C-alpha positions as CSV (number, residue, x, y, z in Angstrom):
1,X,29.0,-30.8,21.7
2,X,25.7,-29.4,22.8
3,X,22.8,-29.9,20.4
4,X,20.8,-26.9,21.2
5,X,17.5,-25.7,19.5
6,X,16.4,-22.1,19.7
7,X,12.9,-21.0,19.0
8,X,12.0,-17.4,18.6
9,X,8.2,-16.8,18.4
10,X,7.3,-13.5,17.0
11,X,4.0,-11.7,16.5
12,X,4.1,-12.5,12.7
13,X,7.0,-14.9,12.2
14,X,8.4,-17.8,14.1
15,X,12.0,-18.9,13.6
16,X,13.7,-22.2,14.7
17,X,17.4,-23.0,14.5
18,X,19.9,-25.7,15.4
19,X,22.8,-24.0,17.2
20,X,26.2,-25.5,17.9
21,X,29.1,-23.6,19.6
22,X,27.3,-20.3,18.9
23,X,26.8,-20.9,15.2
24,X,23.4,-21.5,13.5
25,X,23.7,-24.7,11.6
26,X,20.2,-24.9,10.2
27,X,17.1,-22.7,10.4
28,X,13.5,-22.5,9.5
29,X,11.2,-19.4,9.4
30,X,7.5,-19.5,8.9
31,X,4.3,-17.5,9.8
32,X,3.4,-17.7,13.5
33,X,0.7,-20.1,14.2
34,X,0.9,-22.8,16.9
35,X,3.2,-25.4,18.6
36,X,2.5,-28.0,16.0
37,X,4.4,-25.9,13.4
38,X,7.2,-25.5,15.8
39,X,7.5,-29.2,16.4
40,X,7.6,-29.8,12.6
41,X,10.3,-27.2,12.1
42,X,12.5,-28.6,14.9
43,X,12.2,-32.2,13.4
44,X,13.3,-30.7,10.0
45,X,16.4,-28.9,11.3
46,X,17.3,-32.0,13.4
47,X,17.3,-34.0,10.1
48,X,19.3,-31.4,8.3
49,X,22.1,-31.3,10.9
50,X,22.0,-35.1,11.6
51,X,21.1,-34.9,15.3
52,X,19.0,-37.7,16.6
53,X,17.4,-35.3,19.2
54,X,18.3,-32.0,20.9
55,X,20.1,-31.7,24.1
56,X,18.0,-28.7,25.1
57,X,15.3,-26.5,23.6
58,X,14.9,-22.8,24.5
59,X,11.9,-20.8,23.5
60,X,11.5,-17.1,23.5
61,X,8.1,-15.4,23.2
62,X,6.7,-11.8,23.4
63,X,3.9,-12.8,25.7
64,X,2.8,-12.9,29.4
65,X,3.9,-16.3,30.7
66,X,4.4,-18.4,33.8
67,X,8.0,-19.3,33.4
68,X,8.1,-21.8,36.2
69,X,5.2,-23.8,34.6
70,X,6.5,-23.2,31.1
71,X,3.1,-21.9,30.0
72,X,2.2,-18.9,27.8
73,X,-0.7,-17.0,29.3
74,X,-3.4,-15.0,27.4
75,X,-2.0,-12.9,24.7
76,X,-4.1,-11.2,21.9
77,X,-1.1,-11.1,19.5
78,X,-0.5,-14.8,19.8
79,X,-4.0,-16.4,19.9
80,X,-2.7,-19.8,18.9
81,X,-0.4,-19.9,21.9
82,X,-2.9,-18.9,24.7
83,X,-2.6,-21.3,27.5
84,X,-0.1,-23.6,25.7
85,X,2.1,-25.8,28.0
86,X,5.2,-25.1,26.0
87,X,7.8,-26.8,28.0
88,X,5.6,-29.9,28.7
89,X,4.5,-30.3,25.1
90,X,8.0,-29.9,23.5
91,X,9.7,-31.9,26.3
92,X,7.3,-34.8,25.6
93,X,7.8,-34.5,21.9
94,X,11.6,-34.5,22.0
95,X,12.6,-36.1,25.3
96,X,14.8,-33.2,26.4
97,X,14.7,-30.2,28.9
98,X,12.8,-27.2,27.5
99,X,12.9,-23.6,28.8
100,X,10.6,-20.7,28.1
101,X,11.4,-16.9,28.6
102,X,10.5,-13.5,27.4
103,X,11.8,-12.9,23.9
104,X,13.7,-9.7,24.8
105,X,15.3,-11.4,27.8
106,X,16.5,-14.1,25.3
107,X,18.0,-11.3,23.2
108,X,19.9,-10.1,26.3
109,X,21.2,-13.7,26.8
110,X,22.2,-13.7,23.1
111,X,24.3,-10.5,23.6
112,X,25.8,-11.9,26.9
113,X,26.7,-15.3,25.3
114,X,27.7,-14.3,21.8
115,X,27.6,-10.5,21.4
116,X,29.1,-7.7,23.3
117,X,29.6,-10.0,26.5
118,X,29.4,-7.0,28.7
119,X,28.9,-7.5,32.5
120,X,26.4,-4.8,33.0
121,X,24.0,-3.8,30.2
122,X,20.3,-3.5,29.1
123,X,19.1,-5.0,25.9
124,X,16.2,-3.0,24.5
125,X,14.1,-4.1,21.5
126,X,12.3,-1.4,19.5
127,X,9.9,-2.9,17.1
128,X,6.1,-3.5,17.0
129,X,6.4,-3.2,20.8
130,X,9.2,-2.3,23.2
131,X,10.8,-4.8,25.5
132,X,14.0,-5.4,27.4
133,X,16.3,-7.6,29.3
134,X,18.8,-6.7,32.1
135,X,22.2,-8.2,32.7
136,X,24.0,-7.2,36.0
137,X,27.4,-8.6,37.1
138,X,27.4,-10.9,34.2
139,X,24.0,-12.5,35.2
140,X,20.6,-12.1,33.9
141,X,18.2,-10.2,36.2
142,X,15.0,-12.4,36.2
143,X,13.0,-10.8,39.0
144,X,10.8,-12.8,41.5
145,X,8.9,-14.6,38.7
146,X,11.0,-14.1,35.6
147,X,9.2,-10.9,34.4
148,X,11.9,-8.4,35.1
149,X,12.9,-6.1,32.2
150,X,9.4,-5.0,31.0
151,X,10.8,-1.7,29.9
152,X,8.0,-1.0,27.4
153,X,5.4,-0.8,30.3
154,X,7.1,1.9,32.3
155,X,4.4,4.6,32.6
156,X,5.8,7.9,31.3
157,X,2.5,9.8,30.9
158,X,-0.2,8.6,33.3
159,X,-2.9,10.3,31.2
160,X,-1.4,9.2,27.9
161,X,-2.7,6.9,25.1
162,X,-3.9,3.4,26.1
163,X,-1.5,0.5,26.0
164,X,-2.3,-3.1,25.1
165,X,-1.4,-4.1,28.7
166,X,-4.4,-2.1,30.0
167,X,-2.5,0.9,31.4
168,X,-2.1,4.4,29.9
169,X,1.0,6.2,28.8
170,X,3.4,3.3,28.7
171,X,6.6,3.7,26.8
172,X,5.3,1.2,24.3
173,X,2.1,3.2,23.8
174,X,4.2,6.2,23.1
175,X,7.0,4.8,21.0
176,X,6.2,1.2,19.9
177,X,5.8,0.6,16.2
178,X,2.2,-0.5,16.4
179,X,1.4,2.6,18.5
180,X,3.1,4.8,15.9
181,X,1.1,3.2,13.1
182,X,-2.2,3.8,15.0
183,X,-1.2,7.4,15.6
184,X,-0.3,8.0,12.0
185,X,-3.7,6.6,10.9
186,X,-5.5,9.0,13.3
187,X,-3.4,12.1,12.8
188,X,-2.4,11.8,9.2
189,X,-5.5,10.1,7.8
190,X,-3.5,7.3,6.1
191,X,-2.5,3.7,6.8
192,X,1.3,3.6,7.3
193,X,3.7,1.2,9.1
194,X,6.2,2.7,11.5
195,X,8.9,2.2,8.9
196,X,6.9,4.1,6.3
197,X,6.2,6.8,8.7
198,X,9.9,7.2,9.3
199,X,10.4,7.5,5.5
200,X,7.6,10.1,5.2
201,X,9.1,12.2,8.0
202,X,11.8,13.2,5.5
203,X,9.3,15.5,3.8
204,X,6.3,15.7,6.0
205,X,6.3,17.9,9.1
206,X,3.3,16.1,10.8
207,X,5.1,12.7,10.4
208,X,8.3,14.4,11.7
209,X,6.5,15.4,14.9
210,X,5.2,11.9,15.5
211,X,8.7,10.4,15.0
212,X,10.3,13.2,17.2
213,X,7.7,12.4,19.9
214,X,8.5,8.7,19.9
215,X,12.2,9.3,20.0
216,X,11.8,11.6,22.9
217,X,9.7,9.1,24.7
218,X,12.3,6.3,24.1
219,X,15.1,8.7,25.2
220,X,13.2,9.3,28.4
221,X,12.9,5.6,29.1
222,X,16.6,5.1,28.4
223,X,17.4,7.9,30.8
224,X,15.4,6.3,33.6
225,X,17.2,3.0,33.0
226,X,20.5,4.8,33.0
227,X,19.9,6.4,36.3
228,X,18.6,3.3,38.0
229,X,21.0,0.8,36.7
230,X,24.2,2.6,35.5
231,X,24.8,0.0,32.8
232,X,28.0,-0.1,30.7
233,X,25.8,0.3,27.7
234,X,22.3,0.0,26.4
235,X,22.2,-2.4,23.3
236,X,19.3,-1.8,20.9
237,X,17.7,-4.2,18.4
238,X,14.5,-4.6,16.6
239,X,12.9,-3.5,13.3
240,X,12.9,0.2,14.0
241,X,16.7,0.2,14.7
242,X,17.0,-0.4,10.9
243,X,16.3,3.3,10.7
244,X,19.0,4.2,13.3
245,X,20.8,6.6,11.1
246,X,17.6,8.8,11.3
247,X,16.3,7.9,14.6
248,X,19.4,7.3,16.7
249,X,20.7,10.9,17.0
250,X,17.2,12.0,18.3
251,X,17.0,9.2,20.7
252,X,20.5,9.8,22.1
253,X,19.9,13.6,22.3
254,X,16.8,13.0,24.3
255,X,18.4,10.5,26.6
256,X,21.4,12.8,27.2
257,X,19.2,15.7,28.0
258,X,17.4,13.7,30.8
259,X,20.2,11.7,32.3
260,X,23.2,12.6,34.3
261,X,26.4,11.3,32.5
262,X,26.5,10.1,29.0
263,X,24.2,7.2,28.2
264,X,26.1,4.9,25.7
265,X,23.8,3.3,23.1
266,X,25.0,0.6,20.8
267,X,23.1,-1.5,18.0
268,X,23.3,-5.2,18.5
269,X,26.1,-7.0,16.6
270,X,23.9,-10.1,16.1
271,X,21.2,-8.6,13.9
272,X,17.9,-10.4,13.7
273,X,19.5,-13.6,15.1
274,X,20.1,-12.1,18.6
275,X,16.9,-13.6,20.1
276,X,17.2,-16.9,18.3
277,X,20.8,-17.4,19.6
278,X,19.7,-16.3,23.1
279,X,16.8,-18.7,23.1
280,X,19.3,-21.6,22.3
281,X,21.6,-20.4,25.1
282,X,18.6,-19.8,27.6
283,X,18.9,-23.1,29.6
284,X,22.4,-22.2,30.7
285,X,21.2,-18.9,32.1
286,X,18.1,-19.8,34.1
287,X,17.9,-19.1,37.8
288,X,19.1,-22.0,39.9
289,X,17.1,-21.2,43.0
290,X,13.5,-21.4,41.7
């Protein structure tokens, strides 16, 4: 039996799990800081499940990275991880192979291994930011350096609002949760999270306009993906999909108005664990020709 450890590093929370045969056997969750906290959590779950050491460790992170070197590059949202040699440090600590990939790509792997198991799909995460992972012919699309699937940084409005990546008018700048919160502060004069903005849209016309604009931008991004890739489905996860009953019809309507055919959208079946399970399964889905 594989003794796999999955690590899902988030902007605010990091989660670690021991995974066996697609089941989470033990887990820890804690505020995101640095690699020492991850090492401690891995040791704790190993003790809980009675494993002397892991077979493999897979790590997903929402940050620019050098996948081949296993290093996280400069990322303002993860200051404790800037320049960290993730695969070297964890490999030295636990004596096993360690892999590093983008968190949304790990989520796509989670769907491929344990979720819908479709052969051709896109996983799209809609939360603080927007990210994605692509599966074609049953295989993960990595790109030349492992950075394929950066859906959130497709430019939809070249003169649009600035994005954290340095460009303007990216999908993430138009529809990401952090961007929505900034726009709410500027246009409504109050501090609201994206989730609170969705709730306010039920009775506030200005909030409704912001939400409608974000849903249309996301629909536009989905239509572009649909035309280029023709996936079986686009699977969505992330915090904002918790409001799918309100947002989903608007997103789908916008996507259908801009795409030929009928884009098929599904919410993930794996909930918040999709990235964690995918990180544990990551080593089995890495490119073999790098």
